[in-house]
C-alpha positions in Angstrom: -34.2 26.9 29.2 -31.8 24.0 30.2 -34.7 22.2 31.9 -36.9 22.6 28.8 -34.1 21.4 26.5 -33.7 18.3 28.6 -37.4 17.6 28.6 -37.5 18.1 24.8 -34.6 15.7 24.3 -36.1 13.2 26.6 -39.4 13.3 24.7 -37.6 12.8 21.4 -35.7 9.8 22.8 -38.9 8.4 24.2 -40.7 8.8 20.9 -37.8 7.1 19.0 -37.1 4.2 21.4 -40.5 3.4 23.0 -41.6 1.2 20.0 -38.4 -0.8 20.2 -38.8 -1.2 24.0 -42.4 -2.4 23.5 -41.3 -4.9 20.9 -38.6 -6.3 23.1 -41.0 -6.6 26.1 -43.8 -8.3 24.1 -41.3 -10.8 22.6 -41.2 -12.3 26.1 -45.0 -12.4 26.4 -46.4 -15.7 27.8 -49.5 -15.5 25.6 -50.0 -14.8 21.9 -51.5 -11.3 22.5 -49.5 -8.4 21.1 -51.4 -5.9 23.3 -51.7 -7.4 26.8 -48.6 -8.6 28.7 -49.4 -11.9 30.5 -46.3 -13.4 32.1 -42.7 -13.9 31.1 -41.7 -16.7 28.7 -39.2 -17.7 26.0 -41.8 -19.6 24.0 -41.7 -17.3 21.0 -37.9 -17.6 20.8 -38.4 -21.4 20.8 -41.2 -21.2 18.2 -38.9 -19.1 16.1 -36.7 -22.2 15.5 -39.7 -24.2 14.2 -41.0 -21.6 11.8 -39.4 -22.8 8.5 -40.8 -20.1 6.2 -39.7 -17.3 8.5 -36.2 -18.7 8.9 -36.0 -19.2 5.1 -36.9 -15.5 4.5 -34.3 -14.6 7.2 -31.7 -16.7 5.4 -32.5 -15.0 2.1 -32.3 -11.6 3.7 -28.9 -12.3 5.2 -27.5 -13.8 2.0 -28.7 -10.7 0.1 -27.4 -8.3 2.7 -24.0 -9.9 3.0 -23.6 -10.1 -0.8 -24.7 -6.5 -1.3 -22.5 -5.2 1.5 -19.3 -7.0 0.2 -19.8 -6.0 -3.5 -20.8 -2.4 -2.7 -17.9 -2.0 -0.3 -15.4 -3.1 -2.9 -16.9 -1.0 -5.7 -17.5 2.0 -3.3 -13.9 2.0 -2.1 -12.6 1.9 -5.6 -15.0 4.6 -6.7 -14.0 6.8 -3.7 -10.3 6.5 -4.6 -11.1 7.3 -8.2 -13.1 10.4 -7.3 -10.5 11.6 -4.8 -7.7 11.3 -7.4 -9.5 13.3 -10.1 -7.6 16.5 -10.8 -10.4 18.4 -12.6 -12.7 19.9 -10.1 -15.8 20.0 -12.2 -15.6 16.2 -12.8 -15.4 15.7 -9.1 -18.4 17.9 -8.4 -20.3 16.1 -11.2 -19.5 12.7 -9.7 -20.4 13.9 -6.2 -23.8 15.0 -7.5 -24.4 11.7 -9.3 -23.4 9.8 -6.1 -26.0 11.8 -4.0 -28.9 11.1 -6.4 -29.7 7.5 -5.1 -29.8 8.8 -1.6 -32.1 11.8 -2.4 -34.3 9.9 -4.9 -37.4 8.4 -3.3 -37.2 4.6 -2.8 -40.4 4.1 -4.8 -39.0 5.9 -7.8 -35.8 3.9 -7.6 -37.7 0.6 -7.2 -40.0 1.3 -10.1 -37.3 2.5 -12.5 -35.1 -0.5 -11.7 -38.0 -2.9 -12.1 -38.8 -1.4 -15.6 -35.1 -1.7 -16.6 -34.9 -5.3 -15.4 -38.1 -6.3 -17.2 -36.9 -4.5 -20.4 -33.5 -6.3 -20.3 -35.2 -9.6 -19.5 -37.5 -9.3 -22.6 -34.6 -8.2 -24.7 -32.7 -11.4 -23.9 -35.8 -13.6 -23.8 -35.4 -14.6 -20.2 -38.2 -16.6 -18.6 -37.7 -15.1 -15.1 -37.1 -11.4 -15.5 -36.9 -10.7 -11.8 -34.8 -12.9 -9.4 -32.2 -12.8 -6.7 -29.7 -11.2 -9.1 -32.0 -8.3 -9.9 -32.5 -7.7 -6.1 -28.8 -7.9 -5.6 -28.1 -5.3 -8.3 -30.8 -3.0 -6.9 -29.3 -3.3 -3.4 -25.8 -2.6 -4.6 -27.2 0.5 -6.4 -28.5 2.2 -3.3 -25.8 1.0 -1.0 -22.9 2.3 -3.1 -23.3 6.0 -2.2 -23.2 5.4 1.5 -19.9 3.5 1.2 -18.4 6.2 -1.0 -19.4 8.9 1.5 -17.7 6.9 4.3 -14.4 6.3 2.5 -14.0 9.8 0.9 -13.5 11.6 4.3 -10.8 9.1 5.3 -9.0 9.8 2.0 -9.1 13.5 2.7 -7.8 13.0 6.2 -4.9 10.8 5.1 -1.4 12.1 4.8 -0.8 12.4 1.0 2.9 11.8 1.5 2.4 8.3 2.8 1.9 6.5 -0.6 4.6 8.7 -2.2 7.0 7.6 0.5 6.1 4.0 0.0 6.7 4.3 -3.8 10.0 6.1 -3.1 11.0 3.0 -1.0 10.4 0.7 -4.0 6.6 -0.1 -3.8 4.5 -0.2 -6.9 1.4 2.1 -6.9 -0.8 -1.0 -6.4 1.3 -2.4 -3.5 1.6 1.1 -1.9 -2.2 1.3 -1.9 -2.7 -2.1 -0.2 0.2 -1.7 2.2 -0.2 2.0 3.2 -3.5 3.5 2.0 -5.8 0.6 2.7 -5.0 0.4 6.5 -5.7 4.1 6.8 -9.0 3.8 5.0 -10.1 0.7 6.9 -12.3 2.5 9.5 -14.3 4.2 6.8 -14.5 0.9 4.8 -15.8 -1.0 7.8 -18.3 1.7 8.7 -19.5 1.8 5.1 -19.8 -2.0 4.9 -21.9 -2.1 8.2 -24.1 0.7 6.9 -24.6 -1.1 3.6 -25.4 -4.3 5.4 -28.0 -2.6 7.6 -29.6 -0.7 4.7 -29.9 -3.9 2.7 -31.3 -5.8 5.6 -33.9 -3.2 6.3 -35.0 -2.4 2.7 -38.6 -3.1 1.7 -39.7 -0.8 -1.1 -37.0 -1.5 -3.6 -36.9 -5.2 -2.8 -40.7 -5.4 -3.3 -40.4 -4.0 -6.9 -37.4 -6.1 -7.9 -38.0 -9.4 -6.2 -38.6 -12.7 -8.1 -41.2 -15.3 -7.4 -38.7 -17.8 -5.8 -36.9 -15.3 -3.5 -38.6 -13.5 -0.6 -36.8 -11.4 2.0 -37.8 -10.9 5.6 -39.4 -7.4 5.3 -41.6 -8.6 2.5 -42.6 -11.8 4.5 -43.5 -9.7 7.5 -45.5 -7.3 5.3 -47.5 -10.2 3.9 -48.0 -11.4 7.5 -49.5 -8.1 8.6 -52.4 -8.7 6.2 -53.4 -11.7 8.4 -52.0 -11.7 11.9 -48.7 -10.7 13.4 -47.5 -13.2 16.0 -44.9 -12.5 18.8 -42.5 -14.7 16.9 -41.8 -11.8 14.6 -41.2 -9.7 17.8 -38.6 -12.3 18.9 -36.8 -12.3 15.6 -36.8 -8.5 15.4 -35.4 -8.3 18.9 -32.5 -10.6 17.9 -31.8 -8.6 14.8 -31.9 -5.4 16.8 -29.3 -6.5 19.3 -27.0 -7.9 16.5 -27.1 -4.6 14.6 -26.6 -2.7 17.9 -23.5 -4.8 18.6 -22.1 -4.1 15.1 -22.7 -0.4 15.4 -21.0 -0.3 18.8 -18.0 -2.2 17.4 -17.8 0.2 14.5 -17.9 3.3 16.8 -15.3 1.8 19.1 -13.0 1.1 16.2 -13.5 4.7 14.9 -12.8 6.2 18.3 -9.6 4.1 18.7 -8.5 5.1 15.2 -9.1 8.8 15.9 -7.1 8.5 19.1 -4.2 6.9 17.3 -4.3 9.6 14.7 -4.2 12.3 17.3 -1.3 10.7 19.0 0.6 10.4 15.7 0.0 14.1 15.1 1.3 15.0 18.5 4.4 13.0 18.0 5.0 14.8 14.6 4.6 18.2 16.3 7.0 17.2 19.1 9.6 16.1 16.5 9.3 19.4 14.6 9.6 21.4 17.8 12.7 19.4 18.8 14.3 20.0 15.4 
């Protein structure tokens, strides 16, 4: 059984990572072929710097992803704190259910409903361009928010509730106690939520497709339009760079989480030792 489980796990990993490995290999292909490997070359990474339209779509995607990640992190952290401090259980359950809806709802339904809302509001105010960068930003914040909330809430539940009370007993205002005591404890969850929001926004196609304007095109939409004609290895090179950047961010996030959990365990051990000594 152990051998079969290892083979099964290996097949799953192969199925998941084989396409990424093929993409990375063909990004160094000496020829334009995306099916036959003929030599090793950096020509497609060099060509990447000369493709103005591709770089413009990448710039638009990064601007959108950073903006959505920052705004959704701030709003999601505030929402998580508000949900955690609710005293009535039924309100907390209701808000938890509402938070989960954008994650469970199919992307195409979310995209169409947001597009209809933006068009309706644009006609209501007589706007010439009903869809633009701002509609895409609002849409991305909408589906990124729940992921930030779900990353911050567990940190609030793990936190020692006596810490902010002790800070206020020592003269801190509730706001200052939050920034001085609670925020550092929540930082691992906040950073993880921000990285997750950034990667989700960077990756999104369906919702972006329905809410984009004429003058703002993201990288997934640009690549989708390219597939109708011909996909060049330049896209492989760009995707390889993005893959390794995201991989580095995730590794840093996991490293930060592991160090934080170690420090929490050490702090608990010290508390137990002090109680035993007393």
